[in-house]
A tleap script that builds the chain and sets N, CA, C and O, in Angstrom:
source leaprc.protein.ff14SB
mol = sequence {
  NMET HIE PHE ARG PRO LEU HIE ASP ARG VAL
  VAL VAL ARG ARG ILE GLU ALA GLU GLU LYS
  THR SER GLY GLY ILE ILE ILE PRO ASP THR
  ALA LYS GLU LYS PRO GLN GLU GLY GLU VAL
  VAL ALA VAL GLY ALA GLY LEU ARG ASP ASP
  SER GLY LYS LEU VAL GLU LEU ALA VAL LYS
  ALA GLY ASP ARG VAL LEU PHE GLY LYS TRP
  SER GLY THR GLU VAL LYS VAL ASP GLY GLU
  ASP LEU LEU ILE MET LYS GLU SER ASP ILE
  LEU GLY VAL ILE GLU ALA ALA ALA GLN LEU
  LYS GLN ALA CALA
}
set mol.1.N position { -0.173 4.712 -3.782 }
set mol.1.CA position { 0.659 4.925 -4.887 }
set mol.1.C position { 1.859 5.167 -4.041 }
set mol.1.O position { 1.563 5.610 -2.931 }
set mol.2.N position { 3.505 4.951 -4.318 }
set mol.2.CA position { 4.721 5.561 -3.512 }
set mol.2.C position { 5.157 6.339 -4.735 }
set mol.2.O position { 4.997 5.980 -5.902 }
set mol.3.N position { 5.777 7.547 -4.273 }
set mol.3.CA position { 6.402 8.448 -4.811 }
set mol.3.C position { 7.885 8.340 -4.695 }
set mol.3.O position { 8.201 8.684 -3.556 }
set mol.4.N position { 8.847 8.028 -5.354 }
set mol.4.CA position { 10.096 8.287 -5.222 }
set mol.4.C position { 10.967 9.480 -6.159 }
set mol.4.O position { 11.370 9.257 -7.300 }
set mol.5.N position { 11.129 10.577 -5.536 }
set mol.5.CA position { 11.595 11.231 -6.500 }
set mol.5.C position { 13.469 11.046 -7.140 }
set mol.5.O position { 14.340 10.310 -6.676 }
set mol.6.N position { 13.543 11.819 -8.079 }
set mol.6.CA position { 14.569 11.616 -8.972 }
set mol.6.C position { 15.899 12.235 -8.266 }
set mol.6.O position { 15.673 13.010 -7.338 }
set mol.7.N position { 17.118 12.008 -8.564 }
set mol.7.CA position { 18.625 13.006 -8.526 }
set mol.7.C position { 18.252 13.684 -7.257 }
set mol.7.O position { 17.636 13.015 -6.427 }
set mol.8.N position { 18.552 14.959 -6.988 }
set mol.8.CA position { 18.776 15.503 -5.909 }
set mol.8.C position { 17.271 16.401 -5.311 }
set mol.8.O position { 17.250 17.388 -4.576 }
set mol.9.N position { 16.587 15.966 -5.667 }
set mol.9.CA position { 15.056 16.376 -5.620 }
set mol.9.C position { 14.151 15.813 -4.299 }
set mol.9.O position { 14.186 14.610 -4.041 }
set mol.10.N position { 13.555 16.494 -3.697 }
set mol.10.CA position { 12.911 16.404 -2.368 }
set mol.10.C position { 11.561 16.112 -2.157 }
set mol.10.O position { 10.929 17.026 -2.687 }
set mol.11.N position { 11.027 15.545 -1.804 }
set mol.11.CA position { 9.377 15.571 -1.497 }
set mol.11.C position { 9.226 16.131 -0.322 }
set mol.11.O position { 9.647 15.492 0.642 }
set mol.12.N position { 8.593 17.458 -0.087 }
set mol.12.CA position { 8.240 18.086 1.459 }
set mol.12.C position { 6.535 18.103 1.743 }
set mol.12.O position { 5.830 18.346 0.764 }
set mol.13.N position { 6.015 17.905 2.779 }
set mol.13.CA position { 4.457 17.702 2.820 }
set mol.13.C position { 4.685 19.397 4.131 }
set mol.13.O position { 5.359 19.385 5.161 }
set mol.14.N position { 4.220 20.095 3.810 }
set mol.14.CA position { 3.931 21.482 4.250 }
set mol.14.C position { 3.491 21.274 5.561 }
set mol.14.O position { 2.616 20.419 5.698 }
set mol.15.N position { 3.932 21.913 6.650 }
set mol.15.CA position { 3.064 22.174 8.235 }
set mol.15.C position { 2.503 23.184 8.416 }
set mol.15.O position { 2.957 24.328 8.444 }
set mol.16.N position { 1.364 22.778 8.563 }
set mol.16.CA position { 0.488 23.988 8.467 }
set mol.16.C position { 0.796 24.842 9.854 }
set mol.16.O position { 1.232 24.329 10.885 }
set mol.17.N position { 0.401 26.621 9.630 }
set mol.17.CA position { 0.940 27.334 10.554 }
set mol.17.C position { -0.102 27.294 11.584 }
set mol.17.O position { -1.126 26.675 11.295 }
set mol.18.N position { 0.000 27.959 12.973 }
set mol.18.CA position { -0.839 28.079 13.931 }
set mol.18.C position { -1.882 29.011 13.246 }
set mol.18.O position { -1.625 29.698 12.258 }
set mol.19.N position { -3.176 28.957 13.924 }
set mol.19.CA position { -4.434 29.611 13.528 }
set mol.19.C position { -4.367 30.509 14.454 }
set mol.19.O position { -5.042 31.459 14.056 }
set mol.20.N position { -3.916 30.744 15.498 }
set mol.20.CA position { -3.846 31.817 16.743 }
set mol.20.C position { -2.390 32.236 16.560 }
set mol.20.O position { -1.420 31.552 16.230 }
set mol.21.N position { -2.499 33.780 16.914 }
set mol.21.CA position { -1.129 34.622 17.539 }
set mol.21.C position { -1.001 34.192 18.691 }
set mol.21.O position { -2.010 33.844 19.303 }
set mol.22.N position { 0.201 34.110 19.250 }
set mol.22.CA position { 0.583 34.429 20.962 }
set mol.22.C position { -0.591 35.268 21.468 }
set mol.22.O position { -1.175 34.729 22.408 }
set mol.23.N position { -0.901 36.007 21.231 }
set mol.23.CA position { -1.929 37.148 21.717 }
set mol.23.C position { -3.150 36.144 21.969 }
set mol.23.O position { -3.405 35.915 23.151 }
set mol.24.N position { -4.086 35.399 20.804 }
set mol.24.CA position { -4.909 35.020 20.856 }
set mol.24.C position { -5.630 35.315 19.911 }
set mol.24.O position { -6.832 35.057 19.981 }
set mol.25.N position { -5.138 35.872 18.892 }
set mol.25.CA position { -6.276 36.358 18.140 }
set mol.25.C position { -6.063 35.338 16.823 }
set mol.25.O position { -4.957 35.040 16.372 }
set mol.26.N position { -7.366 34.860 16.294 }
set mol.26.CA position { -7.615 34.028 15.311 }
set mol.26.C position { -7.159 34.568 13.988 }
set mol.26.O position { -7.403 35.758 13.788 }
set mol.27.N position { -6.612 33.976 13.166 }
set mol.27.CA position { -6.006 34.346 11.914 }
set mol.27.C position { -7.239 33.287 10.946 }
set mol.27.O position { -7.275 32.060 11.047 }
set mol.28.N position { -8.178 34.124 10.033 }
set mol.28.CA position { -8.669 33.672 9.104 }
set mol.28.C position { -7.815 33.250 7.955 }
set mol.28.O position { -6.774 33.805 7.605 }
set mol.29.N position { -8.423 32.112 7.357 }
set mol.29.CA position { -7.894 31.407 6.490 }
set mol.29.C position { -7.526 32.416 5.076 }
set mol.29.O position { -6.724 32.104 4.196 }
set mol.30.N position { -8.104 33.320 5.116 }
set mol.30.CA position { -7.973 34.550 3.860 }
set mol.30.C position { -6.825 35.088 4.022 }
set mol.30.O position { -6.181 35.209 2.980 }
set mol.31.N position { -6.228 35.539 5.184 }
set mol.31.CA position { -5.207 36.162 5.581 }
set mol.31.C position { -4.025 35.296 5.952 }
set mol.31.O position { -2.924 35.735 6.287 }
set mol.32.N position { -4.300 34.259 5.877 }
set mol.32.CA position { -2.942 33.189 6.011 }
set mol.32.C position { -2.257 32.858 5.054 }
set mol.32.O position { -2.804 32.453 4.028 }
set mol.33.N position { -0.451 32.981 5.192 }
set mol.33.CA position { 0.099 32.753 3.997 }
set mol.33.C position { 0.372 31.537 3.991 }
set mol.33.O position { 0.179 30.978 5.070 }
set mol.34.N position { 0.897 30.679 2.859 }
set mol.34.CA position { 1.446 29.722 3.039 }
set mol.34.C position { 2.525 29.298 3.790 }
set mol.34.O position { 3.576 29.937 3.833 }
set mol.35.N position { 2.351 28.335 4.343 }
set mol.35.CA position { 3.967 27.594 5.475 }
set mol.35.C position { 5.249 27.500 4.702 }
set mol.35.O position { 5.428 26.717 3.769 }
set mol.36.N position { 6.179 28.409 5.188 }
set mol.36.CA position { 7.081 27.859 4.626 }
set mol.36.C position { 8.335 26.571 5.411 }
set mol.36.O position { 9.506 26.249 5.211 }
set mol.37.N position { 7.308 26.199 6.279 }
set mol.37.CA position { 8.182 24.718 6.922 }
set mol.37.C position { 7.203 23.729 6.813 }
set mol.37.O position { 5.972 23.722 6.812 }
set mol.38.N position { 8.430 22.580 6.687 }
set mol.38.CA position { 7.878 21.288 6.338 }
set mol.38.C position { 8.115 19.980 6.603 }
set mol.38.O position { 8.314 19.830 7.808 }
set mol.39.N position { 8.177 18.987 5.998 }
set mol.39.CA position { 8.670 18.092 6.983 }
set mol.39.C position { 8.943 16.846 5.582 }
set mol.39.O position { 8.031 16.353 4.919 }
set mol.40.N position { 10.195 16.602 5.434 }
set mol.40.CA position { 10.794 15.498 4.153 }
set mol.40.C position { 10.126 14.121 4.293 }
set mol.40.O position { 10.315 13.293 5.185 }
set mol.41.N position { 9.236 14.037 3.142 }
set mol.41.CA position { 8.565 12.565 3.329 }
set mol.41.C position { 9.601 11.969 2.282 }
set mol.41.O position { 9.893 10.837 2.666 }
set mol.42.N position { 10.328 12.319 1.008 }
set mol.42.CA position { 10.906 11.554 0.759 }
set mol.42.C position { 11.916 12.079 0.116 }
set mol.42.O position { 11.730 13.236 -0.263 }
set mol.43.N position { 13.465 11.348 -0.259 }
set mol.43.CA position { 14.751 12.188 -1.344 }
set mol.43.C position { 15.165 11.125 -1.938 }
set mol.43.O position { 15.053 9.967 -1.535 }
set mol.44.N position { 15.841 11.649 -3.286 }
set mol.44.CA position { 16.588 11.271 -4.185 }
set mol.44.C position { 17.651 10.476 -3.949 }
set mol.44.O position { 18.068 10.424 -2.791 }
set mol.45.N position { 18.175 9.851 -4.782 }
set mol.45.CA position { 19.603 9.124 -4.912 }
set mol.45.C position { 20.548 10.322 -4.713 }
set mol.45.O position { 21.550 9.949 -4.104 }
set mol.46.N position { 20.576 11.632 -5.015 }
set mol.46.CA position { 21.704 12.074 -5.031 }
set mol.46.C position { 22.018 12.186 -6.629 }
set mol.46.O position { 21.606 11.510 -7.573 }
set mol.47.N position { 23.240 13.716 -6.545 }
set mol.47.CA position { 23.760 13.479 -8.140 }
set mol.47.C position { 25.017 13.368 -7.719 }
set mol.47.O position { 25.615 13.315 -6.645 }
set mol.48.N position { 25.345 13.339 -9.289 }
set mol.48.CA position { 26.964 12.670 -9.265 }
set mol.48.C position { 27.807 13.834 -9.960 }
set mol.48.O position { 27.571 14.503 -10.966 }
set mol.49.N position { 29.139 13.835 -8.840 }
set mol.49.CA position { 30.161 15.122 -9.016 }
set mol.49.C position { 30.919 14.923 -10.230 }
set mol.49.O position { 30.539 13.983 -10.928 }
set mol.50.N position { 31.931 15.613 -10.646 }
set mol.50.CA position { 32.757 15.372 -11.757 }
set mol.50.C position { 33.258 14.375 -12.083 }
set mol.50.O position { 33.660 14.221 -13.236 }
set mol.51.N position { 33.390 13.183 -10.895 }
set mol.51.CA position { 34.481 11.802 -11.332 }
set mol.51.C position { 33.167 10.678 -11.292 }
set mol.51.O position { 33.211 9.449 -11.240 }
set mol.52.N position { 32.055 11.551 -11.336 }
set mol.52.CA position { 30.751 10.271 -11.211 }
set mol.52.C position { 30.481 9.433 -10.228 }
set mol.52.O position { 29.940 8.333 -10.342 }
set mol.53.N position { 31.014 10.166 -8.845 }
set mol.53.CA position { 30.959 9.510 -7.736 }
set mol.53.C position { 29.512 9.849 -7.331 }
set mol.53.O position { 29.304 11.041 -7.561 }
set mol.54.N position { 28.484 9.252 -6.833 }
set mol.54.CA position { 27.459 9.482 -6.304 }
set mol.54.C position { 27.478 10.512 -4.820 }
set mol.54.O position { 27.869 9.996 -3.773 }
set mol.55.N position { 27.117 11.688 -4.833 }
set mol.55.CA position { 26.957 12.216 -3.574 }
set mol.55.C position { 25.498 12.338 -3.158 }
set mol.55.O position { 24.710 12.889 -3.927 }
set mol.56.N position { 25.106 11.871 -2.024 }
set mol.56.CA position { 24.235 12.035 -1.110 }
set mol.56.C position { 23.561 12.965 -0.726 }
set mol.56.O position { 24.313 13.912 -0.498 }
set mol.57.N position { 22.186 13.294 -0.461 }
set mol.57.CA position { 21.561 14.761 0.004 }
set mol.57.C position { 21.684 14.548 1.606 }
set mol.57.O position { 21.474 13.559 2.308 }
set mol.58.N position { 22.096 15.838 1.901 }
set mol.58.CA position { 22.127 16.093 3.131 }
set mol.58.C position { 20.868 16.187 4.133 }
set mol.58.O position { 21.004 16.322 5.350 }
set mol.59.N position { 19.604 16.099 3.460 }
set mol.59.CA position { 18.572 16.181 3.965 }
set mol.59.C position { 18.014 14.596 4.379 }
set mol.59.O position { 18.684 13.683 3.897 }
set mol.60.N position { 17.089 14.294 5.053 }
set mol.60.CA position { 16.702 13.058 5.057 }
set mol.60.C position { 15.013 12.826 5.172 }
set mol.60.O position { 14.315 13.756 5.576 }
set mol.61.N position { 14.469 11.647 4.824 }
set mol.61.CA position { 13.169 11.984 5.452 }
set mol.61.C position { 12.675 11.743 6.712 }
set mol.61.O position { 12.826 10.727 7.391 }
set mol.62.N position { 11.944 12.963 7.034 }
set mol.62.CA position { 11.766 12.871 8.581 }
set mol.62.C position { 12.224 14.073 9.237 }
set mol.62.O position { 11.908 14.472 10.358 }
set mol.63.N position { 13.194 14.726 8.203 }
set mol.63.CA position { 13.694 16.093 8.700 }
set mol.63.C position { 12.308 16.985 8.729 }
set mol.63.O position { 11.277 16.873 8.064 }
set mol.64.N position { 12.655 17.835 9.671 }
set mol.64.CA position { 11.849 19.410 9.692 }
set mol.64.C position { 12.748 20.194 8.644 }
set mol.64.O position { 13.977 20.166 8.695 }
set mol.65.N position { 12.004 20.916 7.660 }
set mol.65.CA position { 13.129 21.991 6.762 }
set mol.65.C position { 12.287 23.511 6.631 }
set mol.65.O position { 11.097 23.740 6.846 }
set mol.66.N position { 13.229 24.308 6.256 }
set mol.66.CA position { 12.362 25.690 6.245 }
set mol.66.C position { 13.181 25.552 4.795 }
set mol.66.O position { 14.295 25.092 4.541 }
set mol.67.N position { 11.733 26.389 3.619 }
set mol.67.CA position { 12.149 26.668 2.442 }
set mol.67.C position { 11.546 28.006 1.585 }
set mol.67.O position { 10.608 28.649 2.055 }
set mol.68.N position { 11.973 28.255 0.692 }
set mol.68.CA position { 11.706 29.719 0.123 }
set mol.68.C position { 10.183 29.396 0.325 }
set mol.68.O position { 9.548 28.389 0.639 }
set mol.69.N position { 9.765 31.184 -0.113 }
set mol.69.CA position { 8.137 31.294 -0.189 }
set mol.69.C position { 7.832 30.414 -1.571 }
set mol.69.O position { 6.886 29.628 -1.518 }
set mol.70.N position { 8.400 30.490 -2.486 }
set mol.70.CA position { 8.298 30.354 -3.956 }
set mol.70.C position { 8.754 29.195 -4.304 }
set mol.70.O position { 8.601 28.872 -5.482 }
set mol.71.N position { 9.386 28.327 -3.442 }
set mol.71.CA position { 10.188 27.056 -3.745 }
set mol.71.C position { 9.286 25.675 -4.405 }
set mol.71.O position { 8.203 25.302 -3.953 }
set mol.72.N position { 9.740 25.275 -5.133 }
set mol.72.CA position { 9.452 24.066 -5.233 }
set mol.72.C position { 8.053 24.053 -6.557 }
set mol.72.O position { 7.766 25.100 -7.137 }
set mol.73.N position { 7.378 22.838 -6.839 }
set mol.73.CA position { 6.080 22.702 -7.487 }
set mol.73.C position { 5.161 21.451 -6.757 }
set mol.73.O position { 5.232 20.253 -6.484 }
set mol.74.N position { 4.276 22.589 -6.652 }
set mol.74.CA position { 2.844 21.862 -6.049 }
set mol.74.C position { 2.266 20.623 -6.918 }
set mol.74.O position { 1.904 20.618 -8.094 }
set mol.75.N position { 2.292 19.610 -5.997 }
set mol.75.CA position { 1.695 18.232 -6.781 }
set mol.75.C position { 0.774 17.612 -5.667 }
set mol.75.O position { 0.896 18.020 -4.512 }
set mol.76.N position { -0.206 16.573 -6.001 }
set mol.76.CA position { -1.190 16.135 -5.349 }
set mol.76.C position { -0.782 14.495 -5.579 }
set mol.76.O position { -1.005 13.999 -6.683 }
set mol.77.N position { -0.325 13.876 -4.761 }
set mol.77.CA position { -0.372 12.372 -4.781 }
set mol.77.C position { -1.335 11.874 -3.680 }
set mol.77.O position { -1.310 12.256 -2.510 }
set mol.78.N position { -1.923 11.248 -4.046 }
set mol.78.CA position { -3.209 10.048 -3.124 }
set mol.78.C position { -3.558 11.324 -2.491 }
set mol.78.O position { -2.832 11.523 -1.517 }
set mol.79.N position { -4.407 12.255 -2.695 }
set mol.79.CA position { -4.913 13.259 -2.527 }
set mol.79.C position { -4.468 14.075 -1.450 }
set mol.79.O position { -5.160 14.724 -0.665 }
set mol.80.N position { -3.097 13.953 -1.512 }
set mol.80.CA position { -2.156 15.051 0.012 }
set mol.80.C position { -1.430 16.114 -1.031 }
set mol.80.O position { -0.725 15.781 -1.984 }
set mol.81.N position { -1.701 17.224 -0.706 }
set mol.81.CA position { -0.815 18.080 -1.387 }
set mol.81.C position { 0.727 18.143 -0.717 }
set mol.81.O position { 0.973 18.285 0.481 }
set mol.82.N position { 1.843 17.980 -1.973 }
set mol.82.CA position { 3.050 17.902 -1.846 }
set mol.82.C position { 3.871 19.107 -2.219 }
set mol.82.O position { 3.343 20.019 -2.856 }
set mol.83.N position { 5.056 19.156 -1.880 }
set mol.83.CA position { 6.024 19.993 -2.636 }
set mol.83.C position { 6.881 19.300 -3.219 }
set mol.83.O position { 7.436 18.564 -2.403 }
set mol.84.N position { 7.348 19.150 -4.473 }
set mol.84.CA position { 8.651 18.639 -5.005 }
set mol.84.C position { 9.752 19.821 -5.289 }
set mol.84.O position { 9.456 20.896 -5.811 }
set mol.85.N position { 11.261 19.399 -4.798 }
set mol.85.CA position { 11.669 20.702 -5.092 }
set mol.85.C position { 13.061 19.958 -4.816 }
set mol.85.O position { 13.299 18.854 -4.327 }
set mol.86.N position { 14.116 21.241 -5.444 }
set mol.86.CA position { 15.845 20.378 -5.343 }
set mol.86.C position { 15.949 20.768 -3.809 }
set mol.86.O position { 15.360 21.501 -3.014 }
set mol.87.N position { 16.950 19.938 -3.821 }
set mol.87.CA position { 17.583 20.064 -2.401 }
set mol.87.C position { 18.109 21.758 -2.526 }
set mol.87.O position { 17.468 22.374 -1.675 }
set mol.88.N position { 18.795 22.456 -3.083 }
set mol.88.CA position { 19.160 23.564 -2.920 }
set mol.88.C position { 18.298 24.689 -2.738 }
set mol.88.O position { 18.670 25.812 -2.399 }
set mol.89.N position { 17.107 24.325 -2.983 }
set mol.89.CA position { 15.775 25.117 -2.380 }
set mol.89.C position { 15.406 25.171 -0.712 }
set mol.89.O position { 14.735 25.891 0.028 }
set mol.90.N position { 16.032 24.286 -0.621 }
set mol.90.CA position { 15.686 23.993 1.112 }
set mol.90.C position { 17.178 25.016 1.651 }
set mol.90.O position { 18.357 25.007 1.299 }
set mol.91.N position { 16.403 25.819 2.640 }
set mol.91.CA position { 17.147 26.914 3.429 }
set mol.91.C position { 17.960 26.150 4.672 }
set mol.91.O position { 19.151 26.452 4.755 }
set mol.92.N position { 17.663 25.598 5.234 }
set mol.92.CA position { 17.947 24.698 6.298 }
set mol.92.C position { 16.981 23.771 7.221 }
set mol.92.O position { 15.753 23.713 7.265 }
set mol.93.N position { 18.028 23.034 7.974 }
set mol.93.CA position { 17.248 22.153 9.188 }
set mol.93.C position { 16.649 22.235 10.194 }
set mol.93.O position { 17.443 21.923 11.081 }
set mol.94.N position { 15.632 22.490 10.648 }
set mol.94.CA position { 15.026 22.578 12.330 }
set mol.94.C position { 15.489 21.615 12.866 }
set mol.94.O position { 15.305 20.506 12.364 }
set mol.95.N position { 16.054 21.734 13.770 }
set mol.95.CA position { 16.523 20.647 14.693 }
set mol.95.C position { 16.039 21.185 16.191 }
set mol.95.O position { 15.997 22.325 16.653 }
set mol.96.N position { 15.570 19.440 16.957 }
set mol.96.CA position { 14.786 19.752 18.195 }
set mol.96.C position { 15.953 20.581 19.074 }
set mol.96.O position { 17.056 20.936 18.657 }
set mol.97.N position { 15.431 20.768 20.308 }
set mol.97.CA position { 16.176 21.433 21.183 }
set mol.97.C position { 17.212 20.184 22.019 }
set mol.97.O position { 18.339 20.277 22.505 }
set mol.98.N position { 16.344 19.143 21.927 }
set mol.98.CA position { 17.182 17.686 22.776 }
set mol.98.C position { 18.376 17.632 22.020 }
set mol.98.O position { 19.440 17.836 22.605 }
set mol.99.N position { 18.358 17.337 20.551 }
set mol.99.CA position { 19.370 17.123 19.812 }
set mol.99.C position { 20.494 18.126 19.863 }
set mol.99.O position { 21.649 17.699 19.880 }
set mol.100.N position { 20.228 19.588 19.893 }
set mol.100.CA position { 21.264 20.676 20.270 }
set mol.100.C position { 21.904 20.668 21.258 }
set mol.100.O position { 22.948 21.305 21.399 }
set mol.101.N position { 21.308 19.837 22.236 }
set mol.101.CA position { 21.969 19.425 23.740 }
set mol.101.C position { 22.888 18.565 23.810 }
set mol.101.O position { 23.981 18.676 24.366 }
set mol.102.N position { 22.202 17.171 22.906 }
set mol.102.CA position { 23.319 16.050 22.748 }
set mol.102.C position { 24.482 16.632 22.227 }
set mol.102.O position { 25.554 16.460 22.807 }
set mol.103.N position { 24.393 17.389 21.068 }
set mol.103.CA position { 25.526 17.701 19.983 }
set mol.103.C position { 26.511 18.470 21.143 }
set mol.103.O position { 27.634 17.985 21.276 }
set mol.104.N position { 26.179 19.553 21.925 }
set mol.104.CA position { 27.134 20.289 22.875 }
set mol.104.C position { 28.012 19.653 24.029 }
set mol.104.O position { 28.739 20.369 24.718 }
savepdb mol mol.pdb
quit
């Protein structure tokens, strides 16, 4: 099944956090918090402004993003746990170091 969000909604797949700390301590599943980082799987077409013109979203499929701890609605599509949220729930896009060097 292919899922396409509507309007300014975004589908995000959580990226699982590390199971070890930098000191090598293994974190048990019961002590882990839900990750607040994910990868955008699909985006809606965007919203219409006051004049009726379609305004595209700032994120695109494949972007790594940070979002709030309680953001979005959890859904299961084809056995995979995903989040559906509005673009405004996304706090920012994580850019790779290589992309930052090219921009400078």
